Residue, then its C-alpha position, 0 to 999 in steps of 0.5 A: m500499499d502506498k502512503d495515500e492508501v495507508v492514510h485513507e485507511q487510517l481515516g476509517e478510524v475517525i467517527d462522525p459523532e452525529f451518525d456514529v459511522n466512520i468518515v470514510a464509510l460516510g463518503l466524506i473523504r474526497e482526496v488524500n495526498a500523503s507526501g514526505n511527512k505531510a498529509h493533505i486531506k480534502l473532505t466534505l461534510t453531510s451539510k454546510g450546517c454540520p455542527f461538527h465542522g470545527i472538530f474534524s480537522e483536529v480529530i483527523t490530525e490527532e488520529l493520523v499523527e498519533s497512529l502513523d509514524f510517517v505523518e507529522e503534519v496534517e492539512t485539512e481542506l473543506t470542500f462542498d464541491p461536489p456536495w455530499e449526497p447519501e449515495d456517497m455512503n458505502d453499504e456499511a453506512r447505509r445499513k447502519i444509518g438507514r434513510i436520512p430524513g430530508r435527503t434523497a432516498f438511496 
């Protein structure tokens, strides 16, 4: 596995507290670029008004720096292009969450 894949896999340990599902299964990770001792993570949220937007950067940084020897610095970039859709979730997340009220069925 290359560094990008290792970082992406480790992000599966970060749980979205609203849905109690990891952020990879939710489809929130848009891009991972790990080079040298740095990791750049582009992510989205389930909505622009997500109450946890302020903590994800901190939790992601903590998880990667503490768990991966080669990561010393993490930069997170928030994007809403494209916006998150329920279809972005994997089957594991769909089974756990079910239908999200107010969102298109999947």
